N, C-alpha and C positions, 0 to 999 in steps of 0.2 A: 565423578560429578558433573552433570547434566550443564551443557551451555545455558542454560535457565539459568540455574544453580548458582554459575558462576559470574552471570550477569548479575545475580542478587545479593551477593554477599562479596560485588567488586574485584573478584580476582583475576576477571579479565575483564579488559578495559576495552569495553565497551558499554555503551549509555542509553539507557533507555529516554525519549522523547525529545532526542537533540536538540540542538539550538537550529542544525545545517535538517534534518528531518522535518520541523516544523515551520520550516519559511519555503521550503518543498511541496510542502503539502499547501501552506497558503496560496503560493504559488499555480498550484495543479489543480486545488479543489473550489479556491476562491475564498479572496480573504473581506470578512465583511460583510456576508452571507448570514442576517441576524434574523431573518423573514422564512419560515419554510417553504420552501418551494419544490413542484414536481417535477422532478430530474428525469427530462426528455431520453435521453439517453438511456435511462436505464424503466424503461416504461413508464412514467407517473411517479418514480418512486420517492416518500416525500424527506429530503435531504435539506439541511442545517449546516451551519457553520463551516467546515473543512471535510464536507462529508461524511456526516452523521445522517444515520439513519435509525427504523427502529429498527435493523438487523443489528447494531452495535449501540447504542443508544440506551440508558438507566432509564431514562422519561420518553414519554409519549410525543411522536413527533408528527405532529399534523399540519399541515397544506396551514398558510396563513399567519399562522403561532411568532409572534415575536421569540425570540431567544437573546439574553443580555448578553454581551460582549463578555462577562464574567464566567455564566452558564458554556457557553462556547469555548471557550477555557480549560474549564475546568472537566468538561465530557469531549474533550481532543487529547486531552493528555491522557486523558484515563482509558479512551478507547484506542488511542496510538501503544500507550505501556502495555495494555493486555494482550496486542494484534502482536506486539513484540513478543512479549513471552511467549504467548503461540509458539510463532517463526520461531524461536527460539528452542524450541521441543522436537523441531522438524531442522535446526542445524546440526548436524556432526562435525564439522570444519570448524576447528576453533582459530586458524588462519586468519579468518574475514579481520577486516578492519572495518571501521566505524558507517564509514561510506559505501560497503559493501550492507551492511548491514540495514544501513536508511535507507538504500534505493530498495532491498524486499520488502522493506517493510511499509513502503508508499506502493508496491506492488498490490503488496497482500492490502492494506486498507484500500484499495482499488476495485483491485478482483475475489479478495477475500484471501483469508489466513491460509485458509484450508488449499485454496486453488492453487494459489502460489504455494504450498510446502508440494504439493504433487506436481509442479512442472523443473520442465528440463534441465529451468537454468538455476533449480536448487541441487537437482539430480548431479550435476556438472558440478557445482559450487563443492557442495558435498563430497564427491569424488579429486576436487582438488583441482581441481580446472576451472578456476576461478574467471581469466577471461574466456575462457565459450562461456561461463555460464552468466555472465554478466549480458554478451552480445546476445545467450539466449531468453532475456528481456523483452529484446525486441524482435528479435528472425528467429523466423524457424532454424532448422538444420539445412532446408531446402533455399533460404535466401530471402523468403517471403514473411513478411509481417506478420508478428505474432500478437495476441492481446490487444487487436487493434479494431477489434470486431464489434456490433454488438446486434441482437438478435429481433425483428421487432414481431409483433403481436402473431404477426401471419404465418412467423418462424422466418425470416426473411435477412439472410445475414449480411449485413453492410459496412461496410467499409468506412472508417472514421478518421482522418488525416490528422486531428486532435489527441485524437488518442493513441496515436504511432508517435507524435510527437514526445507526449508523457512515456511511453516507452523506453524511445528512444535517448530523453533525458535521464531515465532511470539510469539504462544502461551504463550511460557515459558519466554518472556518478558512483554507481557500482564498478567499475572498472579502475575511479581514477584513488 
């Protein structure tokens, strides 16, 4: 049985949209972002609520539109749960705890679940090297920050301290 099926059937103690994860996302994605804005770090991608974009939302995400708190809650839970189920498909280590799952879920919510699944962090966690995998959410094998850069329209990469702070917080949550 896959990790996804074990989560759905409740035969493994991992919760979708846990209160820890939703609070973590609120801290990093913003709470009360009810007006759709152009996210500067994502090259102007229209974003609302806790990181909801046209790539994840079942509804149109148009700059300037207002989303009610109820719609934000509904879509956030839908998007997070969909991402977590996709993440569960790439996790083979059943010995992860809720905090590790939540940290990986936050990472996937921010950079895209396919990127998280293909990451060195998930590879290490699946190999049973959970502490190393958690560290790999923020640090490369060479000790340099990872997942903390944005590329502008001209193709220039720029280090973003706030993204690295999030990666460090994910690594800390992952290891706890």
